[in-house]
MOPAC internal coordinates of N, CA, C and O (Angstrom, degrees):
PM7 1SCF
backbone

  N    0.0000 0     0.00 0     0.00 0    0    0    0
  C    1.4719 1     0.00 0     0.00 0    1    0    0
  C    1.5224 1   109.92 1     0.00 0    2    1    0
  O    1.2310 1   121.20 1   -32.59 1    3    2    1
  N    1.3233 1   115.30 1   147.41 1    3    2    1
  C    1.4662 1   120.99 1  -177.78 1    5    3    2
  C    1.5250 1   111.07 1   -64.13 1    6    5    3
  O    1.2310 1   120.35 1   139.41 1    7    6    5
  N    1.3378 1   116.93 1   -40.59 1    7    6    5
  C    1.4611 1   119.10 1  -176.74 1    9    7    6
  C    1.5326 1   111.49 1   -65.18 1   10    9    7
  O    1.2310 1   120.80 1   150.36 1   11   10    9
  N    1.3309 1   116.08 1   -29.64 1   11   10    9
  C    1.4766 1   118.49 1   177.59 1   13   11   10
  C    1.5228 1   110.10 1   -67.65 1   14   13   11
  O    1.2310 1   120.59 1   140.99 1   15   14   13
  N    1.3208 1   116.47 1   -39.01 1   15   14   13
  C    1.4627 1   120.98 1   178.69 1   17   15   14
  C    1.5279 1   109.73 1   -64.34 1   18   17   15
  O    1.2310 1   120.92 1   136.51 1   19   18   17
  N    1.3237 1   115.84 1   -43.49 1   19   18   17
  C    1.4642 1   120.05 1   179.54 1   21   19   18
  C    1.5255 1   110.17 1   -65.18 1   22   21   19
  O    1.2310 1   121.00 1   140.05 1   23   22   21
  N    1.3358 1   115.69 1   -39.95 1   23   22   21
  C    1.4641 1   120.08 1  -179.60 1   25   23   22
  C    1.5241 1   110.38 1   -62.94 1   26   25   23
  O    1.2310 1   120.85 1   138.18 1   27   26   25
  N    1.3301 1   115.99 1   -41.82 1   27   26   25
  C    1.4658 1   119.45 1   179.31 1   29   27   26
  C    1.5278 1   110.70 1   -63.99 1   30   29   27
  O    1.2310 1   120.42 1   140.50 1   31   30   29
  N    1.3319 1   116.80 1   -39.50 1   31   30   29
  C    1.4701 1   119.96 1   178.52 1   33   31   30
  C    1.5151 1   110.67 1   -63.23 1   34   33   31
  O    1.2310 1   120.80 1   137.82 1   35   34   33
  N    1.3285 1   116.08 1   -42.18 1   35   34   33
  C    1.4658 1   120.80 1  -179.45 1   37   35   34
  C    1.5271 1   110.16 1   -65.11 1   38   37   35
  O    1.2310 1   120.85 1   134.96 1   39   38   37
  N    1.3389 1   115.99 1   -45.04 1   39   38   37
  C    1.4671 1   119.84 1  -179.65 1   41   39   38
  C    1.5175 1   110.96 1   -63.41 1   42   41   39
  O    1.2310 1   121.04 1   140.27 1   43   42   41
  N    1.3393 1   115.61 1   -39.73 1   43   42   41
  C    1.4721 1   119.10 1  -179.14 1   45   43   42
  C    1.5320 1   109.68 1   -66.38 1   46   45   43
  O    1.2310 1   120.51 1   139.79 1   47   46   45
  N    1.3293 1   116.64 1   -40.21 1   47   46   45
  C    1.4643 1   121.03 1   179.47 1   49   47   46
  C    1.5278 1   110.06 1   -66.93 1   50   49   47
  O    1.2310 1   120.71 1   140.36 1   51   50   49
  N    1.3372 1   116.25 1   -39.64 1   51   50   49
  C    1.4662 1   120.50 1  -179.97 1   53   51   50
  C    1.5288 1   110.03 1   -66.06 1   54   53   51
  O    1.2310 1   120.67 1   138.83 1   55   54   53
  N    1.3285 1   116.33 1   -41.17 1   55   54   53
  C    1.4596 1   120.43 1   179.22 1   57   55   54
  C    1.5284 1   110.25 1   -63.89 1   58   57   55
  O    1.2310 1   121.16 1   140.67 1   59   58   57
  N    1.3235 1   115.38 1   -39.33 1   59   58   57
  C    1.4657 1   119.78 1  -179.44 1   61   59   58
  C    1.5339 1   109.89 1   -65.66 1   62   61   59
  O    1.2310 1   120.95 1   138.00 1   63   62   61
  N    1.3353 1   115.79 1   -42.00 1   63   62   61
  C    1.4638 1   120.85 1  -179.96 1   65   63   62
  C    1.5289 1   110.10 1   -65.85 1   66   65   63
  O    1.2310 1   120.67 1   137.16 1   67   66   65
  N    1.3373 1   116.32 1   -42.84 1   67   66   65
  C    1.4557 1   120.88 1  -179.77 1   69   67   66
  C    1.5305 1   110.15 1   -63.49 1   70   69   67
  O    1.2310 1   120.98 1   139.12 1   71   70   69
  N    1.3184 1   115.73 1   -40.88 1   71   70   69
  C    1.4619 1   120.38 1   179.15 1   73   71   70
  C    1.5266 1   110.41 1   -63.00 1   74   73   71
  O    1.2310 1   120.64 1   139.81 1   75   74   73
  N    1.3288 1   116.39 1   -40.19 1   75   74   73
  C    1.4618 1   121.04 1   179.73 1   77   75   74
  C    1.5286 1   110.01 1   -63.94 1   78   77   75
  O    1.2310 1   120.88 1   140.66 1   79   78   77
  N    1.3353 1   115.92 1   -39.34 1   79   78   77
  C    1.4670 1   120.09 1   179.46 1   81   79   78
  C    1.5297 1   110.08 1   -65.98 1   82   81   79
  O    1.2310 1   120.71 1   136.54 1   83   82   81
  N    1.3362 1   116.26 1   -43.46 1   83   82   81
  C    1.4672 1   120.08 1  -179.79 1   85   83   82
  C    1.5225 1   110.95 1   -64.47 1   86   85   83
  O    1.2310 1   120.27 1   138.22 1   87   86   85
  N    1.3178 1   117.08 1   -41.78 1   87   86   85
  C    1.4624 1   121.04 1   179.25 1   89   87   86
  C    1.5314 1   109.54 1   -64.41 1   90   89   87
  O    1.2310 1   120.70 1   139.92 1   91   90   89
  N    1.3426 1   116.27 1   -40.08 1   91   90   89
  C    1.4578 1   120.85 1   179.39 1   93   91   90
  C    1.5255 1   110.63 1   -64.58 1   94   93   91
  O    1.2310 1   120.59 1   142.79 1   95   94   93
  N    1.3359 1   116.48 1   -37.21 1   95   94   93
  C    1.4619 1   120.65 1  -178.65 1   97   95   94
  C    1.5311 1   110.34 1   -70.53 1   98   97   95
  O    1.2310 1   120.81 1   144.91 1   99   98   97
  N    1.3267 1   116.05 1   -35.09 1   99   98   97
  C    1.4673 1   120.55 1  -178.78 1  101   99   98
  C    1.5243 1   111.62 1   -75.45 1  102  101   99
  O    1.2310 1   120.53 1   150.10 1  103  102  101
  N    1.3214 1   116.60 1   -29.90 1  103  102  101
  C    1.4640 1   120.67 1  -175.47 1  105  103  102
  C    1.5336 1   111.04 1   -68.50 1  106  105  103
  O    1.2310 1   120.10 1   180.00 1  107  106  105

């Protein structure tokens, strides 16, 4: 389904953003 593909993209982008925030906090 198309919405599943979009959901995965959103989750992947959110995970990437969260990871960037965590790395920034640790630095």
